[in-house]
MARLUM-885494 format. One line per field, with one value per residue: residue number from 1; x, y, z of N, C-alpha, C, O in turn. Coordinates in nm, 2 decimals, always signed. Example, Ala and Ser with C-alpha at 12.3 -4.5 7.8 and 13.67 -1.06 7.14 Angstrom:
<pts>
num c(1 2)
n.east c(+1.32 +1.28)
n.north c(-0.57 -0.22)
n.up c(+0.78 +0.71)
ca.east c(+1.23 +1.37)
ca.north c(-0.45 -0.11)
ca.up c(+0.78 +0.71)
c.east c(+1.32 +1.29)
c.north c(-0.33 +0.00)
c.up c(+0.78 +0.79)
o.east c(+1.42 +1.34)
o.north c(-0.33 +0.11)
o.up c(+0.85 +0.80)
</pts>
This chain:
<pts>
num c(1 2 3 4 5 6 7 8 9 10 11 12 13 14 15 16 17 18 19 20 21 22 23 24 25 26 27 28 29 30 31 32 33 34 35 36 37 38 39 40 41 42 43 44 45 46 47 48 49 50 51 52 53 54 55 56 57 58 59 60 61 62 63 64 65 66 67 68 69 70 71 72 73 74 75 76 77 78 79 80 81 82 83 84 85 86 87 88 89 90 91 92 93 94 95 96 97 98 99 100 101 102 103 104 105 106 107 108 109 110 111 112)
n.east c(+0.08 +0.06 +0.16 +0.00 +0.00 -0.16 -0.25 -0.28 -0.49 -0.69 -0.75 -0.93 -1.26 -1.50 -1.83 -2.16 -2.45 -2.79 -2.98 -3.16 -3.26 -3.26 -3.17 -3.17 -2.88 -2.87 -2.69 -2.45 -2.15 -2.11 -2.34 -2.52 -2.63 -2.76 -2.72 -2.87 -2.76 -2.81 -2.60 -2.63 -2.67 -2.42 -2.28 -2.45 -2.65 -2.53 -2.43 -2.38 -2.24 -2.30 -2.20 -2.38 -2.58 -2.62 -2.70 -2.89 -3.20 -3.33 -3.56 -3.52 -3.30 -3.36 -3.39 -3.20 -2.92 -2.58 -2.22 -2.00 -1.73 -1.66 -1.49 -1.34 -1.24 -1.48 -1.60 -1.64 -1.86 -1.96 -2.26 -2.30 -2.20 -2.01 -2.01 -1.93 -1.80 -1.95 -1.92 -1.82 -1.79 -1.65 -1.81 -1.78 -1.87 -1.80 -1.98 -2.10 -2.13 -2.28 -2.13 -2.25 -2.38 -2.43 -2.62 -2.86 -2.75 -2.67 -2.72 -2.44 -2.26 -1.92 -1.69 -1.48)
n.north c(-0.12 +0.22 +0.50 +0.82 +1.17 +1.37 +1.61 +1.54 +1.36 +1.53 +1.66 +1.50 +1.50 +1.38 +1.34 +1.36 +1.25 +1.24 +0.99 +1.06 +0.95 +0.63 +0.40 +0.11 +0.05 -0.02 -0.04 -0.10 -0.30 -0.47 -0.56 -0.27 +0.04 +0.36 +0.64 +0.94 +1.18 +1.40 +1.64 +1.86 +2.22 +2.36 +2.19 +2.04 +1.82 +1.51 +1.26 +0.91 +0.60 +0.29 -0.02 -0.19 -0.38 -0.63 -0.62 -0.42 -0.28 -0.06 +0.10 +0.08 +0.24 +0.50 +0.80 +0.72 +0.79 +0.84 +0.81 +0.99 +1.05 +1.36 +1.52 +1.40 +1.38 +1.39 +1.08 +0.89 +0.63 +0.42 +0.54 +0.71 +0.98 +0.97 +1.15 +1.15 +0.94 +0.68 +0.54 +0.22 -0.11 -0.43 -0.73 -1.05 -1.21 -1.07 -0.88 -0.54 -0.33 -0.05 +0.25 +0.43 +0.70 +0.66 +0.80 +1.07 +1.30 +1.61 +1.67 +1.72 +1.74 +1.72 +1.45 +1.42)
n.up c(+0.00 -0.09 +0.08 +0.15 +0.19 +0.45 +0.34 +0.07 +0.09 +0.17 -0.06 -0.19 -0.27 -0.09 -0.07 +0.07 -0.09 -0.22 -0.38 -0.66 -0.90 -1.04 -1.28 -1.50 -1.67 -1.97 -2.18 -2.08 -2.04 -1.82 -1.57 -1.45 -1.30 -1.39 -1.21 -1.07 -0.87 -0.60 -0.48 -0.33 -0.31 -0.38 -0.53 -0.69 -0.91 -1.01 -1.24 -1.24 -1.33 -1.19 -1.07 -0.90 -0.90 -0.78 -0.51 -0.49 -0.60 -0.85 -0.75 -0.48 -0.43 -0.48 -0.31 -0.12 +0.09 -0.02 -0.05 -0.24 -0.47 -0.58 -0.73 -0.94 -1.28 -1.55 -1.69 -1.97 -2.02 -2.24 -2.37 -2.16 -1.95 -1.67 -1.38 -1.12 -0.86 -0.70 -0.39 -0.24 -0.09 -0.15 -0.07 +0.09 -0.12 -0.34 -0.41 -0.45 -0.17 -0.08 +0.05 +0.30 +0.50 +0.85 +1.00 +0.98 +0.75 +0.60 +0.25 +0.04 +0.25 +0.35 +0.38 +0.66)
ca.east c(+0.00 +0.13 +0.11 -0.02 +0.00 -0.29 -0.29 -0.33 -0.62 -0.79 -0.79 -1.04 -1.39 -1.60 -1.95 -2.29 -2.56 -2.92 -3.01 -3.28 -3.31 -3.18 -3.23 -3.09 -2.79 -2.88 -2.58 -2.32 -2.09 -2.14 -2.47 -2.50 -2.73 -2.72 -2.77 -2.86 -2.74 -2.81 -2.49 -2.65 -2.67 -2.29 -2.22 -2.56 -2.69 -2.43 -2.47 -2.28 -2.26 -2.26 -2.22 -2.44 -2.70 -2.64 -2.77 -2.98 -3.29 -3.35 -3.66 -3.47 -3.19 -3.42 -3.40 -3.09 -2.80 -2.46 -2.10 -1.94 -1.61 -1.72 -1.38 -1.27 -1.28 -1.59 -1.55 -1.74 -1.89 -2.06 -2.33 -2.32 -2.08 -2.01 -1.96 -1.88 -1.78 -2.02 -1.83 -1.87 -1.70 -1.68 -1.83 -1.71 -1.91 -1.76 -2.09 -2.07 -2.21 -2.26 -2.08 -2.36 -2.38 -2.52 -2.73 -2.90 -2.65 -2.72 -2.65 -2.33 -2.16 -1.79 -1.62 -1.37)
ca.north c(+0.00 +0.34 +0.61 +0.95 +1.27 +1.42 +1.71 +1.47 +1.31 +1.64 +1.70 +1.41 +1.55 +1.28 +1.42 +1.29 +1.28 +1.17 +0.94 +1.11 +0.86 +0.51 +0.32 +0.01 +0.09 -0.13 -0.05 -0.13 -0.43 -0.54 -0.50 -0.14 +0.14 +0.50 +0.71 +1.08 +1.20 +1.54 +1.66 +1.99 +2.34 +2.40 +2.09 +2.01 +1.69 +1.45 +1.13 +0.81 +0.46 +0.21 -0.16 -0.23 -0.45 -0.75 -0.61 -0.31 -0.26 +0.09 +0.16 +0.09 +0.34 +0.64 +0.86 +0.67 +0.87 +0.77 +0.88 +0.99 +1.14 +1.46 +1.60 +1.33 +1.42 +1.31 +0.96 +0.84 +0.49 +0.40 +0.66 +0.79 +1.05 +0.95 +1.27 +1.12 +0.79 +0.64 +0.45 +0.10 -0.21 -0.56 -0.82 -1.18 -1.27 -0.98 -0.78 -0.41 -0.28 +0.10 +0.32 +0.52 +0.76 +0.58 +0.88 +1.18 +1.40 +1.70 +1.65 +1.81 +1.74 +1.66 +1.36 +1.48)
ca.up c(+0.00 -0.10 +0.18 +0.10 +0.29 +0.49 +0.25 -0.05 +0.13 +0.18 -0.20 -0.24 -0.22 -0.06 -0.03 +0.08 -0.19 -0.22 -0.51 -0.72 -1.00 -1.07 -1.40 -1.55 -1.77 -2.06 -2.28 -2.01 -2.06 -1.70 -1.51 -1.38 -1.30 -1.40 -1.09 -1.06 -0.73 -0.56 -0.38 -0.27 -0.39 -0.42 -0.63 -0.79 -0.94 -1.09 -1.29 -1.22 -1.36 -1.07 -1.07 -0.77 -0.92 -0.71 -0.38 -0.49 -0.71 -0.87 -0.66 -0.34 -0.43 -0.48 -0.17 -0.03 +0.10 -0.06 -0.05 -0.37 -0.50 -0.68 -0.80 -1.04 -1.41 -1.60 -1.76 -2.06 -2.02 -2.34 -2.40 -2.03 -1.89 -1.53 -1.33 -0.99 -0.83 -0.58 -0.31 -0.18 -0.05 -0.19 +0.04 +0.07 -0.24 -0.44 -0.44 -0.39 -0.07 -0.08 +0.16 +0.33 +0.63 +0.94 +1.04 +0.89 +0.71 +0.49 +0.12 +0.02 +0.36 +0.32 +0.47 +0.73)
c.east c(+0.09 +0.07 +0.10 -0.02 -0.14 -0.34 -0.34 -0.47 -0.73 -0.83 -0.91 -1.17 -1.49 -1.72 -2.07 -2.39 -2.68 -2.95 -3.15 -3.35 -3.21 -3.25 -3.12 -3.00 -2.78 -2.76 -2.45 -2.28 -2.12 -2.26 -2.44 -2.63 -2.67 -2.79 -2.77 -2.86 -2.73 -2.70 -2.51 -2.63 -2.53 -2.24 -2.33 -2.58 -2.58 -2.48 -2.35 -2.33 -2.21 -2.30 -2.26 -2.56 -2.73 -2.72 -2.88 -3.07 -3.31 -3.44 -3.61 -3.36 -3.25 -3.44 -3.29 -2.98 -2.68 -2.34 -2.04 -1.82 -1.66 -1.61 -1.29 -1.32 -1.39 -1.53 -1.67 -1.75 -2.00 -2.13 -2.35 -2.19 -2.10 -1.94 -1.91 -1.86 -1.85 -1.94 -1.90 -1.76 -1.74 -1.70 -1.76 -1.75 -1.88 -1.87 -2.05 -2.17 -2.18 -2.21 -2.18 -2.34 -2.47 -2.64 -2.77 -2.80 -2.70 -2.65 -2.55 -2.22 -2.03 -1.74 -1.50 -1.27)
c.north c(+0.12 +0.45 +0.74 +1.05 +1.31 +1.52 +1.65 +1.42 +1.42 +1.69 +1.62 +1.46 +1.44 +1.35 +1.32 +1.34 +1.20 +1.12 +0.99 +1.01 +0.74 +0.43 +0.22 +0.07 -0.02 -0.15 -0.09 -0.28 -0.52 -0.48 -0.38 -0.06 +0.28 +0.57 +0.86 +1.11 +1.35 +1.56 +1.80 +2.11 +2.38 +2.31 +2.05 +1.86 +1.63 +1.31 +1.03 +0.67 +0.38 +0.07 -0.22 -0.31 -0.57 -0.74 -0.50 -0.31 -0.10 +0.16 +0.17 +0.20 +0.48 +0.69 +0.82 +0.77 +0.78 +0.86 +0.88 +1.09 +1.23 +1.54 +1.52 +1.39 +1.33 +1.19 +0.91 +0.69 +0.46 +0.54 +0.75 +0.85 +1.04 +1.07 +1.26 +0.97 +0.76 +0.53 +0.33 +0.01 -0.34 -0.65 -0.95 -1.25 -1.18 -0.89 -0.65 -0.37 -0.13 +0.15 +0.43 +0.58 +0.68 +0.67 +0.98 +1.28 +1.48 +1.67 +1.76 +1.80 +1.66 +1.56 +1.42 +1.38)
c.up c(+0.00 +0.00 +0.10 +0.22 +0.33 +0.39 +0.12 -0.02 +0.12 +0.04 -0.25 -0.18 -0.21 +0.00 -0.02 -0.03 -0.17 -0.36 -0.55 -0.81 -1.01 -1.18 -1.44 -1.67 -1.87 -2.15 -2.21 -2.04 -1.94 -1.64 -1.43 -1.39 -1.34 -1.29 -1.12 -0.92 -0.70 -0.45 -0.32 -0.36 -0.45 -0.54 -0.74 -0.81 -1.04 -1.13 -1.26 -1.27 -1.24 -1.09 -0.94 -0.79 -0.84 -0.58 -0.38 -0.62 -0.73 -0.78 -0.52 -0.32 -0.42 -0.34 -0.08 -0.03 +0.06 -0.04 -0.18 -0.38 -0.61 -0.75 -0.89 -1.18 -1.46 -1.69 -1.84 -2.05 -2.11 -2.37 -2.27 -1.99 -1.74 -1.47 -1.18 -0.97 -0.70 -0.52 -0.25 -0.15 -0.11 -0.07 +0.01 -0.06 -0.36 -0.49 -0.38 -0.29 -0.06 +0.06 +0.19 +0.47 +0.72 +0.99 +0.94 +0.87 +0.60 +0.36 +0.10 +0.13 +0.31 +0.42 +0.53 +0.77)
o.east c(+0.19 -0.05 +0.17 -0.04 -0.23 -0.46 -0.43 -0.56 -0.84 -0.93 -0.98 -1.19 -1.56 -1.71 -2.08 -2.40 -2.67 -2.96 -3.25 -3.47 -3.09 -3.37 -3.00 -3.06 -2.68 -2.73 -2.35 -2.36 -2.15 -2.28 -2.36 -2.72 -2.55 -2.92 -2.67 -2.96 -2.65 -2.72 -2.41 -2.58 -2.52 -2.17 -2.30 -2.54 -2.55 -2.56 -2.23 -2.45 -2.10 -2.41 -2.18 -2.65 -2.84 -2.80 -2.95 -3.03 -3.29 -3.41 -3.65 -3.34 -3.18 -3.51 -3.27 -2.94 -2.67 -2.36 -2.02 -1.81 -1.70 -1.65 -1.18 -1.43 -1.40 -1.42 -1.78 -1.64 -2.12 -2.06 -2.41 -2.08 -2.19 -1.82 -1.86 -1.91 -1.81 -1.89 -2.02 -1.64 -1.86 -1.62 -1.69 -1.68 -1.93 -1.86 -1.99 -2.29 -2.07 -2.24 -2.20 -2.28 -2.58 -2.74 -2.73 -2.75 -2.76 -2.53 -2.57 -2.11 -2.04 -1.75 -1.41 -1.17)
o.north c(+0.13 +0.47 +0.77 +1.01 +1.29 +1.53 +1.71 +1.43 +1.39 +1.76 +1.66 +1.47 +1.41 +1.41 +1.22 +1.46 +1.09 +1.21 +0.97 +1.00 +0.76 +0.39 +0.24 +0.14 -0.10 -0.26 -0.11 -0.37 -0.64 -0.36 -0.38 -0.09 +0.30 +0.57 +0.91 +1.08 +1.42 +1.50 +1.86 +2.09 +2.42 +2.36 +2.04 +1.78 +1.69 +1.25 +1.07 +0.64 +0.39 +0.03 -0.28 -0.31 -0.62 -0.83 -0.49 -0.35 -0.03 +0.26 +0.26 +0.24 +0.57 +0.62 +0.88 +0.83 +0.67 +0.98 +0.77 +1.18 +1.19 +1.62 +1.56 +1.44 +1.22 +1.21 +0.88 +0.62 +0.47 +0.64 +0.86 +0.79 +1.10 +1.10 +1.36 +0.89 +0.82 +0.43 +0.34 +0.03 -0.37 -0.65 -0.96 -1.34 -1.20 -0.83 -0.64 -0.37 -0.09 +0.10 +0.52 +0.51 +0.63 +0.61 +0.98 +1.34 +1.43 +1.64 +1.87 +1.86 +1.56 +1.59 +1.48 +1.42)
o.up c(+0.08 +0.00 +0.01 +0.33 +0.25 +0.36 +0.06 -0.11 +0.08 +0.03 -0.34 -0.06 -0.31 +0.11 -0.08 -0.05 -0.11 -0.45 -0.48 -0.82 -0.99 -1.17 -1.43 -1.76 -1.87 -2.19 -2.28 -2.05 -1.95 -1.65 -1.34 -1.46 -1.31 -1.28 -1.17 -0.85 -0.76 -0.34 -0.27 -0.47 -0.57 -0.62 -0.86 -0.73 -1.14 -1.05 -1.26 -1.26 -1.20 -1.12 -0.87 -0.70 -0.83 -0.54 -0.28 -0.72 -0.63 -0.73 -0.45 -0.21 -0.36 -0.26 +0.03 -0.13 +0.10 -0.02 -0.24 -0.30 -0.72 -0.84 -0.91 -1.19 -1.43 -1.75 -1.79 -2.06 -2.08 -2.39 -2.28 -2.00 -1.69 -1.50 -1.12 -1.05 -0.59 -0.58 -0.22 -0.18 -0.12 +0.02 -0.09 -0.11 -0.47 -0.60 -0.27 -0.32 -0.04 +0.16 +0.10 +0.56 +0.68 +1.02 +0.82 +0.97 +0.51 +0.36 +0.14 +0.11 +0.24 +0.54 +0.46 +0.83)
</pts>
C-alpha cells in the first residue's frame, strides 16, 4: 500500500448525496445502473454509472444517501458520462455494498 500525505487526502472531495433517480444501464458491458445524485446546492446533481445491481434494485436506491467522490474528471462509459464515483466495498461474495452515512447527514456534507 502506498502512503499519501494528509494534504493529499484532503484533496479528495468525498460528499454525501441523495439518489434522485436510478435506472438500468442497458448498454453497459457489466450489469450497472445510471444514478442521478443530488450533492446539494454548491455541487448540484451528478450522474454516475454504478455496478451495484447484485444487492440493490433501482426503486430501493431512490432517496438513499450515498457517499461519492465529486472531484474526479468526467468519464465516458458508453453513452453515459459519469460525473462522480459512488463509493462502496466488496463483500465476501464480491458484491458491492454501498458506503452510506449511518445517520441523517445533509446532502453536500464533506467527509472529514
